[in-house]
TORVEX-149642 format. One record per residue: x, y, z of N, C-alpha, C in turn; residue number from 1. Coordinates in steps of 0.05 Angstrom, whole numbers, plus 5000, padded with zeros to 4 digits. Layout:
% TORVEX-149642
   nc1   nc2   nc3  cac1  cac2  cac3   cc1   cc2   cc3  resi
     X     Y     Z     X     Y     Z     X     Y     Z   NUM
...
END
This chain:
% TORVEX-149642
   nc1   nc2   nc3  cac1  cac2  cac3   cc1   cc2   cc3  resi
  0925  3114  2232  0932  3094  2219  0948  3073  2231     1
  0948  3046  2229  0973  3024  2241  0990  3021  2226     2
  1016  3012  2225  1031  3001  2225  1031  2984  2200     3
  1015  2965  2213  0999  2940  2187  0994  2947  2172     4
  0967  2972  2173  0956  2988  2158  0971  2991  2127     5
  0990  3013  2143  1018  3026  2124  1030  3003  2113     6
  1038  2986  2120  1056  2963  2104  1038  2953  2080     7
  1017  2949  2095  0993  2926  2065  0987  2945  2048     8
  0978  2980  2054  0988  2989  2034  1005  3000  2014     9
  1022  2994  2022  1051  3001  2015  1063  2985  1982    10
  1050  2954  1999  1058  2919  1982  1039  2920  1962    11
  1010  2934  1970  0990  2922  1954  0990  2924  1918    12
  1003  2955  1906  1016  2959  1877  1028  2927  1864    13
  1051  2921  1890  1065  2897  1880  1046  2881  1870    14
  1037  2869  1896  1020  2852  1899  0990  2849  1877    15
  0985  2862  1869  0964  2868  1847  0973  2863  1816    16
  0995  2878  1825  1021  2876  1790  1025  2848  1788    17
  1039  2826  1809  1043  2808  1810  1023  2783  1800    18
  1002  2798  1810  0971  2769  1804  0977  2780  1773    19
  0969  2804  1771  0955  2810  1737  0979  2794  1716    20
  1003  2798  1728  1028  2790  1708  1022  2755  1709    21
  1023  2745  1733  1010  2716  1721  0988  2710  1701    22
  0966  2722  1708  0939  2723  1681  0956  2728  1658    23
  0968  2745  1663  0983  2756  1628  0996  2735  1625    24
  1012  2725  1632  1028  2694  1628  1009  2673  1624    25
  0985  2671  1625  0967  2651  1623  0950  2653  1602    26
  0949  2680  1603  0944  2689  1573  0956  2681  1548    27
  0979  2697  1551  0993  2696  1529  1007  2662  1523    28
  1004  2638  1543  1000  2623  1531  0982  2612  1518    29
  0960  2619  1520  0931  2610  1506  0937  2628  1479    30
  0956  2639  1465  0957  2652  1443  0935  2673  1438    31
  0939  2697  1456  0931  2718  1452  0941  2743  1432    32
  0955  2735  1426  0973  2752  1403  0978  2785  1419    33
  0989  2786  1448  0996  2812  1458  1009  2800  1474    34
  1032  2817  1479  1049  2816  1496  1037  2815  1529    35
  1017  2838  1541  1001  2846  1560  0979  2859  1557    36
  0960  2869  1572  0941  2880  1573  0916  2882  1574    37
  0897  2899  1583  0862  2897  1594  0859  2929  1606    38
  0837  2920  1586  0823  2950  1601  0798  2957  1583    39
  0782  2977  1595  0754  2981  1580  0742  3013  1586    40
  0727  3019  1575  0710  3053  1571  0700  3047  1608    41
  0695  3020  1617  0677  3024  1644  0663  3001  1649    42
  0661  2983  1669  0652  2968  1674  0629  2957  1659    43
  0619  2928  1648  0596  2933  1629  0575  2921  1646    44
  0552  2936  1650  0529  2925  1670  0516  2899  1652    45
  0511  2887  1636  0493  2870  1622  0501  2846  1640    46
  0474  2830  1642  0475  2804  1661  0462  2786  1638    47
  0467  2762  1635  0453  2728  1624  0462  2713  1643    48
  0436  2699  1652  0448  2674  1673  0459  2665  1656    49
  0460  2646  1627  0475  2626  1618  0499  2637  1613    50
  0515  2661  1612  0537  2666  1610  0544  2665  1642    51
  0535  2676  1657  0542  2679  1685  0548  2655  1696    52
  0534  2632  1693  0546  2602  1699  0567  2595  1686    53
  0563  2598  1663  0592  2584  1651  0613  2602  1655    54
  0612  2623  1652  0636  2634  1669  0643  2627  1700    55
  0622  2629  1710  0630  2621  1739  0653  2594  1740    56
  0638  2578  1730  0652  2549  1731  0680  2560  1716    57
  0687  2571  1697  0714  2573  1676  0732  2587  1703    58
  0725  2598  1717  0737  2624  1733  0740  2605  1759    59
  0731  2580  1763  0738  2570  1790  0710  2572  1812    60
  0684  2572  1801  0660  2590  1809  0669  2604  1836    61
  0674  2631  1824  0680  2656  1836  0670  2665  1851    62
  0631  2660  1842  0613  2667  1859  0614  2651  1888    63
  0621  2627  1888  0625  2616  1906  0653  2621  1930    64
  0666  2637  1915  0683  2641  1934  0682  2658  1953    65
  0676  2682  1951  0661  2704  1972  0640  2720  1961    66
  0607  2704  1966  0602  2728  1954  0573  2720  1971    67
  0556  2738  1994  0534  2741  1997  0509  2732  1987    68
  0490  2728  2000  0460  2718  1985  0451  2737  1970    69
  0439  2735  1946  0439  2765  1929  0409  2775  1945    70
  0397  2763  1960  0364  2772  1974  0378  2793  1993    71
  0407  2795  2002  0420  2824  2013  0421  2845  1996    72
  0432  2864  2019  0430  2890  2002  0469  2886  1998    73
  0481  2864  2005  0507  2864  2002  0530  2877  2018    74
  0517  2877  2039  0536  2886  2067  0551  2868  2069    75
  0548  2846  2074  0553  2819  2090  0575  2806  2072    76
  0596  2786  2081  0612  2776  2069  0615  2735  2085    77
  0633  2731  2069  0633  2700  2087  0664  2708  2096    78
  0668  2688  2102  0707  2688  2112  0724  2688  2094    79
  0711  2678  2075  0732  2688  2049  0731  2706  2032    80
  0740  2722  2056  0750  2751  2036  0764  2767  2050    81
  0778  2779  2036  0799  2807  2040  0784  2828  2057    82
  0761  2828  2054  0751  2859  2066  0729  2850  2081    83
  0714  2861  2111  0694  2862  2118  0683  2887  2113    84
  0659  2896  2098  0654  2923  2106  0637  2932  2130    85
  0626  2948  2142  0610  2964  2159  0595  2965  2140    86
  0569  2947  2158  0543  2941  2139  0524  2967  2139    87
  0532  2993  2153  0523  3019  2153  0533  3034  2137    88
  0556  3025  2130  0569  3045  2103  0561  3031  2079    89
  0555  3024  2070  0549  3001  2046  0526  3017  2033    90
  0536  3026  2008  0511  3039  1998  0488  3026  1989    91
  0472  3042  1999  0444  3025  1987  0420  3049  1977    92
  0432  3066  1971  0411  3082  1954  0423  3088  1933    93
  0419  3105  1912  0428  3122  1887  0456  3138  1892    94
  0441  3157  1916  0464  3182  1917  0481  3171  1941    95
  0478  3151  1956  0499  3142  1969  0519  3125  1949    96
  0510  3116  1925  0529  3091  1915  0540  3119  1901    97
  0530  3142  1891  0546  3166  1881  0563  3183  1887    98
  0559  3181  1908  0580  3197  1936  0606  3179  1938    99
  0592  3147  1938  0621  3124  1937  0634  3135  1916   100
  0622  3128  1893  0635  3124  1860  0653  3157  1867   101
  0642  3174  1863  0660  3202  1872  0684  3201  1883   102
  0687  3180  1903  0708  3190  1923  0726  3172  1912   103
  0714  3146  1901  0736  3120  1892  0749  3135  1871   104
  0735  3142  1840  0747  3142  1825  0772  3157  1816   105
  0789  3146  1803  0819  3169  1797  0810  3190  1790   106
  0818  3209  1795  0824  3237  1786  0851  3236  1768   107
  0850  3254  1739  0877  3259  1730  0902  3254  1753   108
  0909  3272  1762  0933  3272  1786  0934  3247  1795   109
  0921  3232  1805  0921  3206  1815  0939  3187  1809   110
  0925  3192  1782  0952  3165  1760  0968  3167  1761   111
  0990  3198  1767  1015  3201  1762  1022  3239  1753   112
  1044  3250  1757  1053  3275  1743  1040  3270  1718   113
  1041  3295  1705  1034  3298  1677  1008  3289  1666   114
  0992  3277  1680  0971  3268  1671  0946  3286  1669   115
  0920  3281  1655  0906  3315  1645  0875  3294  1635   116
  0852  3308  1642  0837  3307  1634  0826  3294  1595   117
  0823  3277  1594  0806  3273  1564  0782  3292  1562   118
  0777  3299  1545  0738  3304  1536  0729  3290  1521   119
  0707  3271  1533  0696  3286  1562  0718  3277  1579   120
  0719  3291  1604  0725  3277  1628  0711  3262  1648   121
  0695  3250  1653  0672  3236  1658  0650  3227  1641   122
  0646  3206  1647  0619  3196  1631  0591  3206  1641   123
  0568  3202  1628  0541  3215  1634  0533  3205  1657   124
  0527  3222  1669  0496  3217  1697  0482  3199  1690   125
  0481  3180  1710  0461  3154  1709  0459  3141  1688   126
  0491  3133  1679  0486  3111  1657  0515  3094  1662   127
  0518  3062  1645  0542  3045  1647  0545  3048  1628   128
  0576  3040  1620  0577  3027  1599  0577  3001  1585   129
  0555  2984  1569  0553  2964  1562  0566  2957  1528   130
  0572  2927  1526  0584  2931  1509  0558  2907  1492   131
  0548  2921  1466  0514  2914  1465  0522  2895  1443   132
  0494  2881  1428  0503  2857  1406  0526  2852  1383   133
  0525  2886  1381  0542  2884  1353  0578  2899  1362   134
  0573  2885  1384  0606  2893  1398  0616  2911  1404   135
  0601  2932  1403  0599  2969  1409  0599  2972  1435   136
  0616  2988  1442  0613  3004  1477  0590  3024  1465   137
  0571  3022  1493  0555  3043  1489  0548  3048  1521   138
  0536  3075  1520  0525  3079  1557  0499  3079  1552   139
  0484  3066  1572  0463  3064  1566  0443  3068  1602   140
  0427  3065  1610  0412  3076  1632  0417  3057  1646   141
  0421  3062  1685  0439  3036  1702  0406  3021  1702   142
  0414  2996  1699  0395  2978  1704  0392  2977  1735   143
  0364  2956  1741  0363  2956  1768  0384  2947  1787   144
  0394  2927  1776  0416  2921  1796  0446  2927  1806   145
  0447  2954  1790  0470  2976  1794  0455  3006  1812   146
  0476  3014  1840  0459  3038  1842  0470  3060  1824   147
  0496  3058  1823  0511  3076  1806  0539  3081  1792   148
  0545  3094  1782  0572  3078  1756  0581  3113  1745   149
  0611  3109  1751  0627  3136  1743  0645  3128  1735   150
  0655  3139  1703  0677  3130  1693  0693  3159  1692   151
  0718  3159  1698  0734  3180  1692  0762  3179  1671   152
  0757  3199  1648  0777  3185  1631  0808  3208  1631   153
  0828  3195  1632  0854  3222  1627  0875  3209  1611   154
  0895  3225  1606  0912  3216  1581  0934  3236  1601   155
  0964  3221  1582  0986  3225  1589  0991  3231  1564   156
  0999  3258  1557  1006  3281  1527  1037  3262  1520   157
  1033  3260  1496  1058  3250  1485  1089  3263  1493   158
  1108  3256  1495  1134  3269  1496  1159  3265  1469   159
  1173  3271  1470  1190  3266  1445  1202  3240  1454   160
  1198  3222  1428  1194  3194  1427  1177  3181  1437   161
  1150  3195  1451  1129  3174  1464  1108  3183  1458   162
  1085  3163  1449  1064  3176  1451  1043  3184  1467   163
  1021  3189  1467  1001  3185  1489  0984  3171  1498   164
  0980  3165  1520  0973  3138  1541  0946  3158  1552   165
  0920  3141  1544  0900  3140  1551  0885  3124  1579   166
  0876  3134  1592  0875  3115  1623  0846  3120  1622   167
  0824  3100  1637  0807  3101  1648  0802  3090  1671   168
  0790  3109  1691  0780  3089  1714  0754  3096  1726   169
  0741  3068  1732  0715  3065  1735  0703  3050  1752   170
  0682  3069  1769  0670  3045  1790  0650  3045  1785   171
  0636  3017  1798  0606  3010  1793  0593  3003  1824   172
  0580  3011  1829  0567  3004  1856  0536  2990  1861   173
  0539  2964  1865  0525  2945  1857  0498  2945  1878   174
  0471  2935  1874  0454  2930  1901  0453  2912  1917   175
  0473  2890  1896  0485  2872  1917  0518  2862  1905   176
  0526  2851  1927  0550  2826  1919  0540  2808  1894   177
  0514  2793  1898  0511  2773  1879  0518  2793  1857   178
  0505  2818  1851  0497  2826  1822  0525  2840  1820   179
  0546  2851  1837  0566  2850  1826  0597  2831  1820   180
  0584  2807  1831  0601  2777  1819  0596  2767  1803   181
  0564  2781  1789  0559  2771  1760  0564  2781  1733   182
  0570  2816  1750  0584  2830  1730  0615  2810  1720   183
  0628  2812  1737  0655  2802  1732  0650  2774  1714   184
  0626  2757  1725  0622  2738  1706  0619  2739  1673   185
  0606  2757  1670  0600  2762  1645  0618  2784  1633   186
  0640  2804  1654  0665  2800  1639  0686  2791  1625   187
  0683  2768  1644  0707  2742  1633  0691  2730  1611   188
  0665  2723  1599  0660  2705  1582  0656  2732  1551   189
  0654  2759  1557  0651  2777  1534  0671  2772  1515   190
  0696  2768  1523  0723  2775  1498  0710  2741  1482   191
  0696  2723  1490  0687  2703  1477  0664  2707  1450   192
  0647  2719  1458  0630  2735  1451  0641  2752  1428   193
  0664  2775  1434  0668  2793  1415  0695  2798  1421   194
  0711  2776  1398  0744  2781  1396  0750  2814  1397   195
  0733  2824  1373  0743  2845  1372  0716  2866  1380   196
  0721  2888  1386  0710  2911  1409  0706  2940  1393   197
  0685  2955  1392  0696  2989  1378  0694  3008  1401   198
  0713  3012  1413  0705  3030  1437  0698  3057  1427   199
  0697  3070  1405  0678  3096  1394  0704  3094  1362   200
  0685  3116  1348  0696  3119  1322  0718  3109  1322   201
  0732  3095  1303  0766  3097  1296  0780  3090  1319   202
  0767  3076  1342  0779  3059  1362  0770  3029  1364   203
  0786  3021  1359  0778  2985  1380  0802  2972  1391   204
  0787  2955  1399  0811  2933  1411  0803  2899  1405   205
  0821  2891  1389  0822  2862  1387  0839  2842  1396   206
  0837  2816  1388  0857  2801  1387  0847  2794  1429   207
  0823  2797  1438  0825  2793  1466  0824  2767  1481   208
  0829  2767  1497  0827  2742  1510  0827  2741  1551   209
  0817  2733  1564  0812  2738  1585  0817  2720  1613   210
  0823  2723  1638  0825  2703  1656  0816  2717  1684   211
  0802  2697  1701  0807  2704  1721  0812  2697  1749   212
  0812  2717  1770  0834  2704  1792  0815  2713  1816   213
  0803  2695  1822  0787  2688  1851  0801  2693  1870   214
  0790  2703  1897  0811  2712  1923  0819  2684  1935   215
  0840  2682  1940  0853  2659  1948  0867  2647  1925   216
  0860  2647  1902  0874  2636  1876  0903  2649  1862   217
  0919  2640  1856  0944  2655  1841  0954  2676  1868   218
  0959  2694  1858  0963  2714  1881  0950  2733  1885   219
  0917  2728  1889  0911  2746  1890  0893  2746  1919   220
  0911  2771  1933  0905  2765  1970  0885  2788  1977   221
  0876  2806  1947  0871  2831  1961  0840  2837  1950   222
  0822  2820  1928  0800  2827  1926  0786  2806  1923   223
  0758  2805  1921  0737  2779  1917  0741  2766  1893   224
  0745  2774  1875  0751  2771  1845  0759  2787  1834   225
  0780  2777  1820  0787  2802  1787  0793  2785  1769   226
  0780  2807  1747  0790  2794  1712  0810  2812  1694   227
  0820  2800  1686  0837  2813  1673  0835  2803  1635   228
  0832  2819  1624  0838  2816  1595  0856  2838  1578   229
  0869  2819  1562  0895  2834  1552  0883  2836  1517   230
  0890  2852  1501  0891  2848  1471  0904  2873  1459   231
  0898  2879  1437  0914  2907  1427  0896  2924  1419   232
  0904  2956  1424  0890  2974  1419  0901  2984  1393   233
  0873  2988  1370  0882  2994  1349  0871  3022  1331   234
  0885  3038  1321  0872  3066  1310  0886  3068  1289   235
  0880  3094  1278  0886  3100  1247  0918  3101  1249   236
  0932  3103  1279  0956  3110  1286  0982  3084  1291   237
  0961  3060  1288  0977  3040  1297  0960  3017  1311   238
  0982  2996  1323  0975  2982  1346  0987  2986  1368   239
  0976  2975  1395  0984  2976  1418  0973  2967  1433   240
  0989  2960  1460  0981  2941  1485  0957  2951  1496   241
  0942  2942  1502  0917  2934  1523  0911  2921  1557   242
  0906  2944  1559  0901  2930  1588  0875  2935  1598   243
  0869  2913  1610  0835  2913  1628  0829  2902  1651   244
  0836  2911  1671  0833  2891  1700  0799  2911  1719   245
  0785  2889  1719  0761  2890  1727  0755  2873  1754   246
  0766  2893  1781  0767  2881  1807  0739  2886  1820   247
  0729  2865  1838  0710  2864  1859  0712  2864  1896   248
  0707  2888  1903  0707  2881  1924  0682  2882  1946   249
  0668  2864  1947  0639  2873  1960  0619  2875  1934   250
  0602  2905  1941  0584  2905  1923  0590  2921  1911   251
  0623  2936  1901  0638  2952  1887  0651  2933  1859   252
  0651  2945  1841  0670  2937  1822  0688  2961  1817   253
  0712  2954  1810  0730  2975  1805  0750  2964  1771   254
  0742  2982  1752  0757  2980  1728  0777  3004  1720   255
  0802  2989  1713  0823  3004  1701  0825  3001  1670   256
  0825  3016  1665  0837  3018  1627  0862  3033  1617   257
  0878  3009  1608  0905  3028  1590  0911  3022  1572   258
  0907  3039  1553  0906  3044  1523  0941  3041  1519   259
  0958  3033  1511  0986  3036  1508  0991  3057  1485   260
  1023  3066  1480  1030  3087  1467  1054  3078  1458   261
  1066  3088  1439  1092  3084  1428  1110  3095  1446   262
  1130  3073  1452  1154  3080  1475  1151  3080  1504   263
  1130  3065  1501  1120  3047  1527  1130  3019  1531   264
  1143  3016  1548  1139  2978  1555  1113  2973  1567   265
  1104  2944  1567  1085  2934  1575  1086  2937  1604   266
  1109  2928  1617  1113  2939  1650  1106  2960  1656   267
  1115  2980  1641  1111  3002  1646  1074  3013  1651   268
  1065  3007  1623  1036  3005  1630  1025  2989  1654   269
  1031  2962  1654  1025  2945  1677  1017  2956  1704   270
  1049  2974  1708  1059  2989  1736  1030  3008  1739   271
  1018  3027  1714  1001  3045  1715  0976  3031  1730   272
  0966  3014  1716  0943  3000  1720  0947  2980  1745   273
  0967  2972  1753  0967  2965  1783  0966  2981  1797   274
  0971  3004  1798  0982  3029  1819  0945  3035  1819   275
  0943  3043  1797  0913  3051  1793  0895  3032  1814   276
  0893  2998  1808  0875  2987  1821  0877  2987  1843   277
  0907  2990  1858  0911  2988  1885  0908  3018  1903   278
  0896  3036  1888  0891  3064  1905  0860  3063  1906   279
  0846  3045  1877  0812  3047  1888  0811  3035  1910   280
  0820  2999  1912  0822  2983  1927  0819  3001  1956   281
  0839  3025  1957  0848  3035  1990  0824  3056  1993   282
  0819  3063  1965  0792  3077  1972  0773  3070  1985   283
  0756  3040  1978  0740  3027  1975  0728  3023  2014   284
  0760  3014  2015  0772  3007  2045  0760  3017  2057   285
  0773  3040  2056  0771  3073  2085  0741  3083  2076   286
  0732  3084  2047  0705  3101  2055  0678  3071  2071   287
  0695  3050  2067  0661  3025  2077  0677  3022  2108   288
  0695  3030  2114  0704  3036  2140  0706  3000  2154   289
  0716  2983  2135  0712  2957  2147  0734  2954  2163   290
  0739  2923  2175  0769  2911  2174  0774  2891  2156   291
  0801  2889  2146  0818  2878  2125  0838  2860  2141   292
END
């Protein structure tokens, strides 16, 4: 590994965090009602043409920034992208995509010292998380635009004076980069449709707002596109900050959620999410063997 690569990876968490901090400021100025936040069970795979077109326009035409033709397999990219994969390594079959998702999705120990698996520890094979018509998250069979999807659920148990943090690392491998780009567009618009979302019985997310930062805008120098959602994580025990980052690199989308807990600042929660996103981006680049 060359020194430039080492330096780039070393400062990536800072760059990711800086970009998201800027996005949070934008959302805060819109009156989100939360200091920070952005996350969810796993990236949604639902797709609607009208939603995609409106959201792409709202995000500064994210699909025009760095998306190859939808008719291709998604291996190629334009010059306006931070990463060029080796076409021979871009997954084109379900098994190939499953292997990549297994490699990229963070295990509990990759989040940091003390993290453990939740129960269940991972999503059901052959499914993807979808926000349904009643604003409830559920898992459905993979659509034709998705080759594989995997979510891993971890937690940092509470200690004296601090509650338990719950986190998710999700990887979705799409058939084409255009399919992945459309997912980001739909993700951007979902808080407009569902300001309050049910994660599972007794858990909901409220006051959601989202913003997009395509490559080359703001401080995004590391991904083709990124959507940040902030809001509040509400349970019977109270209300905490909620973070969701959804990041695209070629045909792969990465989702990181952090559900806050008592005793943790938004800066600490943001750091967990930034580090997780940076680590998964590095894993994608290493697995796909391209140049950046």
